[in-house]
C-alpha positions, 0 to 999 in steps of 0.5 A: 901767410905767404905773399901769394895768399896776401895778393888774394886777401888784399886784392880790393885794397891793391886795386884801390891803391893803384886805380883810385886816382884815375891815373894809370901811372902807378900801374905803369911803373909797377909793370916797368919794374916787373919787366926789368926784373924779368918777372913779366915777359913782353907778351905778358905786358901786351896782354895787360896793356890792351888798348881801350881797356879800363884801368881796373880791368888791366890791374885785375889782369895783372893781379891774376897773372902775378898770383898765377906765377907764384910766391916769388913773383908776388914778393917782387910785386909787393916790393914794386908796390912799396917802391911806387905808391906814395905813403898815404895811398898804401894805407889800406893794406900792409906789405909783407916782410918776405924775401924772394928765394929766387936766385939772380938769373944769369946767362942772358946775352947782353943785347941792347934790346934786352937792356931796354927791358932791364933798364926800363924804369930809369929809361922812362924817367930819363926820356920824359921831357926829351922824347922829341929829341930821341925821335929825331935821333931815330928818324935821322938814323933811318929807324923811325918813320913819320908815322912811328913818330906820330904814334908816339906823339899822340896827345892823349899820352902823358910824357911818361906814357910817350916814353914807354910807347917809344921804348916799345916801338924801338924794341920792335925795330930791333937791335940797331934801333935800340942802340941808337936810343941807348947812345942818345940817353948816354950822350944826353946824360953826359952832356946834361942837355935836356936830361939836365936842364942846368946847361941846356939852352933853348933856341935863340929865336925862342929866347928872343920871344921869351924876352918880349913875352916877359916884357909884355907880362911885366907891363900888364902886371906892374900896376894893380889892375883889380878894381879897374886900376883906378888907384894907380898903385904899384903892385909891389906897394899894395900887394898883401898875401891872403891865406892860401890853403890846400882844399884837402888835408896833406901830411907834408904841408906844415905852415901856410902856403906861399905864392910859389906853392900854387904852381909847385909840387906841394899838395899834388893829388893827381900827378898826371893832371896839369891844372891847378885850381885857385878858388875863392869868393868874389872879391877874394883876391884871386885876380891880384894873386895871379897878377903878382904871380905873373909879375914875379915870373917876368922878373925871374924871381919865381917859377924859373922852371917855366920858360914861357908864361901865357896869361889869359882873362876868361872875361875877355875870352868871352868877347871872342866870337871867332873860332881859334886854334891853340896857336892863334890863342897864344899869339893873337891874345898874348904876345905876337912873335916878331918872326919864326912863329912856326919854330916858336910854336913847335918849340912849345909843342915839343917842350910842354913842361917849360910852359905855363898858362893862366886863366883868370875867372873861369866862372865868368865864362858864359858856358859851364865847364864841359868835357863832352867836346874833345879836341886832340890837334893844337892846330884845330880851330874851335869855339874859344870855350871848347878850346879852353876846356880841352886845355884844362882837361889835358886833351890839348897841350898835355904836359903844359901846366895851367893855373885857373881861378874861379869861385868855388860854386862854379866848379863842378865834378866834371872839372875837379876830376882833371885837377892836379890840386886845388888851392883855396884863397881865404882872404886876409887874416887880421894881420893881413888887414892891417898890412893892406890898410897901412900899404894903402895909406902913405900917411901912417896917422891916417892908417892908424885911425882907419885901423882903430876905427875898424877895431871898434866896429866888429862886424866891419872888421869881419867884412874886411877879411874880403880884400875887395871890401878892405879896399873899399873901406880904405878908399873911403876912409874919410866916410868911414872915420865920419860914421858912427858906431854900428853904421856899417854892418853889412856888405850893402852898407859898405857898397853904399858908402863907396857909391856915395863917395864916388858921387860926391867926389865927382860932382860939381861943388855947386850941385843942388842942395836940399836933395838926397845924393841918390836922388841927384844921381838917380839917372846915372844909377838907372842907366848903369843899373840897367847895363849891369842887370842886363850884363848879369842876365847874359853873363856879359861883363865887357860892354861895347859903345852900342851896349852903353847907348842901348841902356842910355849910358852917357859920358857923364855917367862914365865919368862917375868912375864906376865903369872903366875902359877895358882892353878890347880883343876885337880887331876894330879896337873900339872902346869897350867898358867894364865895371870896376869889379864883378861885385860892383856890377852885381851891386848896380844890378840890385840898385836897378831892381830896387829903384826902377819903376819898370822892373817886372814884379816877378824879377825879385822872386826869380832872383831868389829862385833862379831854377824856376825860370829855366826853359822859358823859351825866350833867348837870344845869342846877342847879349843885348838883343832883347833890350829896349830903351830904359823907359820902356823895358819889356817884361819878357826881356827882364824875365829872359835875362834872369832866366839865363843868368849865372846863378852865383851872380844872381845870388850876389845880386839878390843879397844886395837887393835884400840889403837895399830893401832893409829898414835902414835904407828904405828912405833912399827910395822915397824919391825913386819910386812910390812907397807902396812899390817899395813896401811890396818889394820888401814883402816879396823879399821876406816871402822869398826868404821865408819860403827858401828857409822852409824848403830847407827845413822841410828836407830835414829827415826824421831822426832814427830812434835814439838819435838826435835830429840834425840838419846838414845844410847846403851852401844855399842855406848859408846864402839865405842866412846872409840875405837875412843878415843884410836885411837887418830885421830881427823879425825876419831872423826870428821867424826863420829860426822859429821853424828850425827844430833840430838838435844839431846843425851841420855846416861842414865844407860850406866855404864859411869865412868871417863874413858868413860867421857874422851872418850866422851869429845874427840869425842863430842867436834867435834859435828857440833852443840851443843846438850843436853847431858843426863848422868843420872844414871851413875858413872860420879863422880867428876873425870868424870865431870873434864874429860867432860870439853873439850866438854862443849862448845858443851853442850846446856844442861847437865843432871847428875842426880844420879852420885855421884857428890860433891861440888868440881866437881860442882866448876870445872864444872861451872868454865868452863860452865860459859864461854860456850855460848851454855850452858843453862840448868843443872840437878843434882838431887840426887847427894851430893851437899851442900850449899858450891857449891851454890855460884857457881850457884849464880855466874852463874845466875848473869853472864848469862842472857840466862841461862834457867833451874836449877834443884838441887833436892834431895841434901843437900841444906838448908836455907843458900844455898837458901839464897845464890841462891836468891842473884843470882836470883835477878839479873837474868832475863832469868831462866824459870825452878827452881827445889829444891825438896827434900832439906831442905830449910824450911820457911826461904829459901822459903821466901828468894827465894820468895823475889828474884822471886816475880817480875820475868818475866821469871820463868815458873815452880818452885818446892819446894816439900819436903822441910819443907815449912810451912805457912810462906813460903806459904805466901811468895810464894803467892807473886810470884803468885800475881806479876809474869806474867810468872809463870804457875806451883808451886809445894809444895807437901809433905810440912807442909802447913795448911789451913792458908798457903793455904788461902794465895795461894787462895787469890793470885790465884784470882789475877792471871789468867795465873797460871795453877796449885799449887800442894799441895798433902800430906800437913797438911790438913784434907779431909774436908779441902781439899774438901772445898778448891778444891771447892773454887779453882780448880787450887789447886791440892791435 
């Protein structure tokens, strides 16, 4: 088939490869190459690059033109595609192996304007990052006007598009202008300036500003600022790395990500975007990670490619009432230049690739992300949130790298399409928990006692996966060591512990005896609770003195330590306060809902169903405009606050309300409000949870005839499960599960970590019948696996693909699973398993003659692991599905497996894709085909089998009519060999 015919046949795949990212860069690069080769003339280029046309339209126009120009142009087009596209993007189509018959054209005069075409790809590459200097050279020589420069500089263009725009303008100006650009590029390459950053030095005034900025950033970052900075700890002394993962699979990433990878090129999905998102749960360590990033930059340890770093807190930007320009945002809210503000700002505009912005807590903005209001001029003033959104999406300051942190549920599709990549911060590993605790306690003996106590409290160990909870547990070590087994099970338990810790450590030794610690400090709880609740209701996290006065907060309340002074942004410099952590604010809001006599009866139902309160018609632009005194709180005010609250914070608050109203904590409220009121609130919570679960169950579609009934749960379902767990009432859990009648429960991509696993196990152990539990693409890890063990008896199958599980997690999982009669299937694709865990699978296969499916693809299993697994397979008579694709078992491993399976009467499907299997392995596997009475499919794609090995398979297939297919795509076979073998045996799939 000719290249011209392939262009037609593969048109859809080519369109997808060039356009699916949403970036025009790959199309532009192909056009550059074809222009340089003379396959396209400038008129062709202009006909394709029509301003305002959609990317797909331009690409279709190029494909039509290439096809019309003939075979040779199509061959060169494919060569350009192969050069431009990343390996993964071109997976949907194959490149022809044709060579162009066209002789190299000669006879063209060697002019500068022609050189702009023939050298276009390298010129575009060389001019990126120094377009301003090239424009300056053209203006100085009189070839460009300011209007020409402005046309090139338009902020909607990426740096590479600006370079192309410049070259197009220069060609239209003629030979002399082209000579200026070529001389400029030659001089820059020779001197190394701008094109070679090693010897380039920014202006002295910028270096002086950089020194001041880095000093300011260092001062703000050197002590732990999270949790209000109350621990006064050096960040160096306490910082512990969390688990960093890419939100998408990336073949180039091997092993865990490090801090520098957050901003680095690894895992980049959209090269034309500037924004990196770091997402993680509340209390997951995002702010601390960003703080460490700032500190290491200020010291010059990492991120040396960025000359200036500007850190922003979205929480504090929330307090900005005035409209700002980019210049005002940078200089007034980060670091004010002592002199030459205009020159420094112009440098920032001219060298965006040297600048880094960070925005911490995007989810704390009052307004959700929107790309409806576009700004293009950095001098244009706008509300701070609109300014921020335009920076993130690249309408402003294109080329400046931005790092944004947020909780995942606050990030919608509108923002994700502007992301360069997304990095997930998954909390601490077991070794991370130990490291943090030992860093927190200078006395090794105390640290060891805390860790020993955690190991005996399995549920609490799972909670400590979250850095904020690990901090609380370490901070309250005396209370932890004094509590008994099972006394700390839930997040609410942990927060009550720190509440008691703060009250007892800040109260007078002569304080009243005979009363409960909560009763003694009830006024403080109500004052701070009202402040917290009203703040949650209006997405307000920084409070003025007037706000505190409105809610009755006194100096004594402040001295308890839950509120800390916040760095104020207003010109008045009046004191402002914030809670130690957002989770602490949610906790106090829940305390207020549970302990206040004045809370409206609808508040609890509104917390659990926030969507029902939208559009109440009540509102105010002031955070506390609807607040009244603490003793006479109008119902409408509370309703309005809940109606406008940010849903993620409402859910956290509702989770705490569930825990505070649990049976074990109900006695705390005896002296706060009448028992009948508390019982009524408990019934409300139970009713809301039951109603919420029923809503999910009602949405389960009826199965197609012959299929099993399955439920694909949404993240809201996981939240309800967590609320039920916080209540610690088995009756509520049993009632919820009694209504769940499915065969398969799917919870993929639901952000499930160890904390969620603990809650799931608590609830799922009450299922009436075993189910298939699918937890693929979450963050379960070894700690989460251990938390799931209590519900293993109710798991018929367990799918844990892509969950960072290691050999240790498998050891614990199978030690329990082997005793669970219902447990018959497991899938562990893309984890961190090695040969060390295979002995446990072998033991499982020997012990369980009813086990059906084992899938261990894309791990680190070698021939040694395959030999161990073969020992178990020899004794097993039940396994139907065995998947080991993407490992490294080689011929020796394949031979061992084949020897164990050649007489199998149960195996239906076997996959050894991508395992380095050669002819010896294929010959051994042929014996399975020859002897097995059950095998239907054998997958040997992407190995190194030649015709010799395939011949063994062909001969074996002659003796087995039951066998349906043998997959052999991408082995060591020529097209002619593939065609000949296909004609001989149709069940071979190439």
